[in-house]
C-alpha positions as CSV (number, residue, x, y, z in Angstrom):
1,L,0.1,-0.4,0.2
2,D,2.6,2.6,0.8
3,K,4.3,1.7,-2.7
4,I,1.0,2.6,-4.4
5,T,1.1,5.8,-2.2
6,K,4.1,6.9,-3.5
7,H,2.9,7.0,-6.9
8,V,-0.4,8.8,-6.7
9,A,-0.5,12.4,-7.1
10,K,-2.2,14.2,-4.1
11,Q,-5.6,15.5,-4.9
12,S,-6.9,18.6,-3.4
13,F,-8.5,19.1,0.1
14,P,-12.4,19.3,-1.2
15,K,-14.3,22.8,-1.9
16,L,-17.6,23.6,-1.4
17,G,-19.2,26.2,-4.0
18,V,-21.7,28.5,-2.7
19,L,-24.0,30.5,-5.2
20,R,-24.9,33.9,-3.8
21,L,-28.1,36.4,-4.4
22,D,-27.1,39.5,-5.8
23,Y,-27.9,40.7,-1.8
24,N,-25.1,42.2,0.7
25,Y,-24.9,41.6,4.2
26,P,-22.1,41.2,6.8
27,P,-22.6,37.8,8.1
28,A,-21.8,36.3,11.4
29,A,-19.8,33.5,12.1
30,G,-21.6,30.4,11.3
31,D,-23.7,31.9,8.7
32,I,-23.4,30.0,4.9
33,D,-21.7,33.2,3.7
34,H,-18.8,33.4,6.5
35,P,-16.2,31.9,5.0
36,G,-15.1,31.0,8.6
37,S,-18.0,28.8,9.3
38,Y,-16.2,25.8,7.4
39,G,-13.2,23.3,8.1
40,Y,-12.5,23.6,4.4
41,D,-12.4,25.8,1.5
42,V,-15.4,27.8,0.0
43,I,-15.7,29.6,-3.2
44,Y,-18.6,32.1,-3.7
45,R,-20.0,33.5,-6.8
46,T,-22.8,35.9,-6.9
47,V,-25.7,35.9,-9.7
48,P,-26.3,39.4,-11.0
49,G,-29.9,40.2,-10.7
50,F,-30.8,37.3,-8.5
51,T,-31.9,39.1,-5.6
52,F,-34.2,37.8,-2.6
53,E,-37.4,38.6,-4.1
54,M,-36.9,37.1,-7.1
55,A,-35.7,33.6,-5.3
56,Q,-38.8,34.4,-3.1
57,S,-40.7,34.5,-6.0
58,G,-39.5,30.8,-7.4
59,K,-39.0,32.1,-10.8
60,L,-36.2,33.5,-12.9
61,T,-35.8,36.2,-15.7
62,P,-34.2,34.6,-19.0
63,T,-31.1,36.6,-18.0
64,V,-30.9,35.8,-14.3
65,E,-31.4,32.0,-15.4
66,K,-28.4,32.1,-17.9
67,D,-26.4,33.8,-15.4
68,F,-27.3,31.1,-12.6
69,I,-26.5,28.5,-14.9
70,A,-22.9,30.2,-15.7
71,A,-22.5,30.5,-12.0
72,L,-22.9,26.8,-11.4
73,K,-20.6,25.9,-14.0
74,F,-17.9,28.3,-12.9
75,L,-18.1,26.6,-9.4
76,E,-17.8,23.1,-10.9
77,K,-15.0,24.2,-13.1
78,K,-13.2,25.5,-10.1
79,G,-13.4,22.5,-8.1
80,A,-16.2,22.8,-6.0
81,A,-16.9,19.1,-4.8
82,A,-20.6,20.3,-3.8
83,I,-22.8,23.4,-4.5
84,T,-25.0,24.6,-2.2
85,G,-26.9,28.3,-2.0
86,D,-27.0,31.0,0.3
87,C,-30.9,31.2,0.7
88,G,-33.3,28.7,1.2
89,F,-35.6,30.0,-1.2
90,M,-33.0,28.8,-3.8
91,M,-34.5,25.3,-3.3
92,A,-37.3,26.3,-6.0
93,F,-34.6,26.0,-8.4
94,Q,-33.2,22.6,-7.2
95,N,-33.9,20.8,-10.3
96,L,-32.7,22.9,-12.7
97,A,-29.1,23.2,-10.9
98,R,-28.7,19.8,-10.8
99,D,-29.5,19.1,-14.2
100,V,-26.7,21.4,-15.4
101,C,-24.1,19.8,-12.4
102,R,-22.2,16.5,-12.0
103,V,-21.4,17.2,-8.4
104,P,-24.1,16.9,-5.6
105,V,-26.3,19.9,-5.6
106,F,-28.4,20.9,-2.2
107,M,-30.2,24.2,-2.1
108,S,-31.7,24.0,1.1
109,S,-31.0,22.6,4.5
110,M,-34.3,21.0,4.3
111,M,-32.9,18.4,2.0
112,Q,-32.0,16.7,5.4
113,C,-35.5,16.4,6.4
114,P,-36.4,13.0,4.8
115,L,-33.2,11.6,6.4
116,I,-34.3,13.1,10.0
117,S,-37.8,12.2,9.6
118,V,-37.0,8.6,9.2
119,A,-34.8,8.3,11.7
120,F,-37.4,8.7,14.5
121,D,-40.7,7.2,15.4
122,K,-43.4,7.9,12.9
123,Y,-45.1,10.0,15.8
124,D,-42.1,12.1,17.0
125,K,-41.8,15.7,15.2
126,I,-39.4,17.7,13.8
127,L,-39.2,21.3,14.1
128,I,-38.1,23.6,11.4
129,L,-37.0,27.2,11.9
130,T,-37.3,29.8,9.3
131,A,-36.5,33.6,9.0
132,N,-40.0,34.6,8.8
133,S,-42.9,32.0,8.4
134,E,-45.2,34.4,6.5
135,T,-42.5,34.6,3.6
136,L,-42.1,30.9,3.6
137,K,-45.5,30.1,3.4
138,P,-46.1,31.2,-0.3
139,Q,-43.6,28.8,-1.5
140,K,-43.9,26.3,1.0
141,E,-45.4,23.5,-1.0
142,Q,-43.1,23.8,-3.7
143,L,-39.9,24.0,-1.3
144,L,-40.8,21.2,0.5
145,S,-41.7,19.1,-2.0
146,H,-38.6,19.4,-3.8
147,C,-37.2,18.4,-0.8
148,G,-38.8,14.8,-1.0
149,F,-41.2,14.7,2.0
150,D,-45.0,15.7,2.2
151,V,-45.7,19.4,2.9
152,D,-48.7,18.0,4.7
153,D,-47.0,16.0,7.3
154,D,-48.0,16.9,10.7
155,R,-45.0,15.9,11.7
156,F,-42.9,19.0,10.7
157,V,-43.8,22.1,12.9
158,I,-42.8,25.3,11.1
159,R,-42.0,28.4,12.9
160,G,-40.2,31.8,11.8
161,C,-37.9,34.0,14.2
162,Q,-39.6,37.2,13.0
163,D,-40.9,38.3,16.2
164,I,-37.5,37.5,18.3
165,P,-36.0,40.7,19.6
166,G,-32.9,41.8,17.2
167,F,-33.7,39.3,14.4
168,D,-35.5,41.9,12.5
169,A,-31.9,43.0,11.4
170,V,-31.7,40.0,9.0
171,A,-34.9,41.4,7.0
172,K,-33.0,44.8,7.2
173,G,-29.9,43.5,5.9
174,E,-27.9,44.7,8.9
175,K,-25.2,43.2,11.3
176,V,-27.4,40.8,13.7
177,D,-26.0,41.0,17.3
178,V,-26.0,37.0,17.9
179,P,-25.7,37.3,21.8
180,Y,-28.6,39.5,22.0
181,V,-30.5,37.3,19.6
182,T,-29.9,33.8,21.2
183,P,-31.8,34.0,24.3
184,G,-34.9,34.8,22.3
185,I,-34.4,31.8,20.0
186,I,-33.9,29.6,22.8
187,K,-36.8,30.8,24.8
188,M,-38.9,30.6,21.8
189,V,-38.0,26.6,21.3
190,K,-38.1,25.5,24.6
191,E,-41.7,26.9,25.0
192,L,-42.4,24.8,21.5
193,I,-40.9,21.8,23.4
194,I,-43.2,22.0,26.0
195,Q,-46.1,22.6,23.2
196,F,-45.0,19.7,21.4
197,P,-43.2,17.1,23.8
198,T,-42.2,14.8,20.9
199,L,-39.9,17.1,19.4
200,R,-37.4,15.2,18.6
201,A,-34.8,17.2,16.1
202,I,-34.7,20.8,14.7
203,C,-33.6,21.8,11.5
204,L,-32.7,25.6,10.7
205,E,-34.2,26.6,7.1
206,C,-32.6,29.9,6.9
207,T,-28.7,30.2,6.2
208,E,-28.6,33.0,9.0
209,L,-29.6,30.6,11.5
210,P,-26.6,28.5,12.1
211,P,-25.0,30.8,14.6
212,Y,-27.5,29.7,17.1
213,A,-27.5,25.9,16.5
214,D,-24.4,25.5,19.1
215,A,-26.5,27.2,21.6
216,L,-30.0,25.0,20.6
217,R,-28.1,21.9,20.8
218,A,-26.8,22.8,24.6
219,E,-30.1,24.1,25.8
220,T,-32.1,21.6,24.1
221,K,-29.9,18.3,24.0
222,L,-31.9,17.8,20.8
223,P,-29.8,17.4,17.3
224,V,-29.9,20.3,15.1
225,F,-29.4,20.2,11.6
226,D,-28.6,23.4,9.5
227,A,-26.9,24.7,6.4
228,I,-23.4,24.0,7.5
229,T,-24.1,20.4,8.7
230,A,-26.0,19.7,5.2
231,A,-22.2,20.8,3.7
232,D,-20.3,19.0,6.3
233,Y,-22.2,15.8,5.0
234,F,-21.6,16.3,1.2
235,I,-18.2,17.6,1.3
236,S,-17.0,14.7,4.2
237,A,-17.9,12.2,1.4
238,R,-15.2,13.6,-0.6
239,M,-12.3,13.7,2.3
240,D,-9.9,11.1,3.0
241,N,-10.8,9.2,6.4
242,P,-7.1,9.0,8.1
243,R,-8.1,6.3,10.4
244,F,-8.3,3.6,8.1
245,G,-8.3,2.6,4.5
246,F,-5.9,4.2,1.6
247,N,-4.4,7.2,2.9
248,K,-2.2,9.9,2.1
249,W,-3.5,10.8,-1.2
250,Q,-5.3,13.9,-0.3
251,C,-3.8,17.3,0.3
252,D,-4.7,18.6,4.2
253,W,-6.4,22.0,4.2
254,D,-4.1,24.4,5.4
255,G,-6.7,26.2,7.7
256,Q,-7.0,29.4,6.3
257,P,-10.2,30.1,4.7
258,D,-10.3,32.5,1.7
259,E,-11.6,36.2,2.1
260,Y,-14.7,37.0,-0.1
261,E,-16.6,40.2,-1.0
262,L,-19.3,40.4,-3.0
263,G,-18.7,40.5,-6.7
264,D,-15.6,38.7,-6.7
265,N,-15.1,36.0,-9.4
266,L,-17.3,38.5,-11.8
267,T,-16.6,39.9,-14.8
268,E,-16.5,43.8,-15.6
269,E,-19.5,43.5,-17.2
270,E,-21.3,41.2,-14.5
271,L,-20.4,43.5,-12.0
272,E,-22.3,46.3,-13.8
273,R,-25.4,44.2,-13.4
274,L,-25.0,43.9,-9.9
275,Q,-27.8,45.4,-7.7
276,N,-26.3,45.5,-4.5
277,K,-22.8,46.8,-4.6
278,G,-22.1,47.5,-1.0
279,C,-23.2,46.8,2.7
């Protein structure tokens, strides 16, 4: 085995590709758009004109669809081992994205819900937290059906965080004070656990909710799934396992996340079409 290893050219440590909305905000550590949220490198690519409102509508203009496909191809060409998006509403475009890519594509953390649901008794419930339950409602059926489970399954309890003190910064595109917001999220979830005693797991739909995942794990002793756990799952499938098997075929990660600013990796012409250019 050692002789074989000497003749194998080491492969790069797997990278995650993240498709970004045309939307700029200061991400907190743990947020999907914060490069420091991961234990591997991340390549970001913004789709010009792909606003939050467009993602929420579930429909792309012809120009944005062309740029959407181009962004996916760019990420794959740059070596992304898996590709996700920085907004849960991108789940509406999951079919389009997976038709374009050869690598795994997962446009929402809720793709984990079918896996979570079969891990528990059929009478147990799973809590899905979203940024705003009202904005999720118009696309609820499309988003959840693309994730592979029944939208009418009453095992899934969906709640929004729009009324949590301080969380309105998300809707405003402002920096969120995570320490200030955390107690409100913990309080709401604990009340839901009392209301639904058979809650067994939590899935954070919003890509700006992972900063609260550890606090929820510690306070509720429940498993918490989010955009980061979904990314880790797919990236781990391309990682060398050092504990057994064929080793030393993959380069180690240097531990230094690459910095990113909205508009990086775009051409001058694409930059001109950005609708949100500053924080």
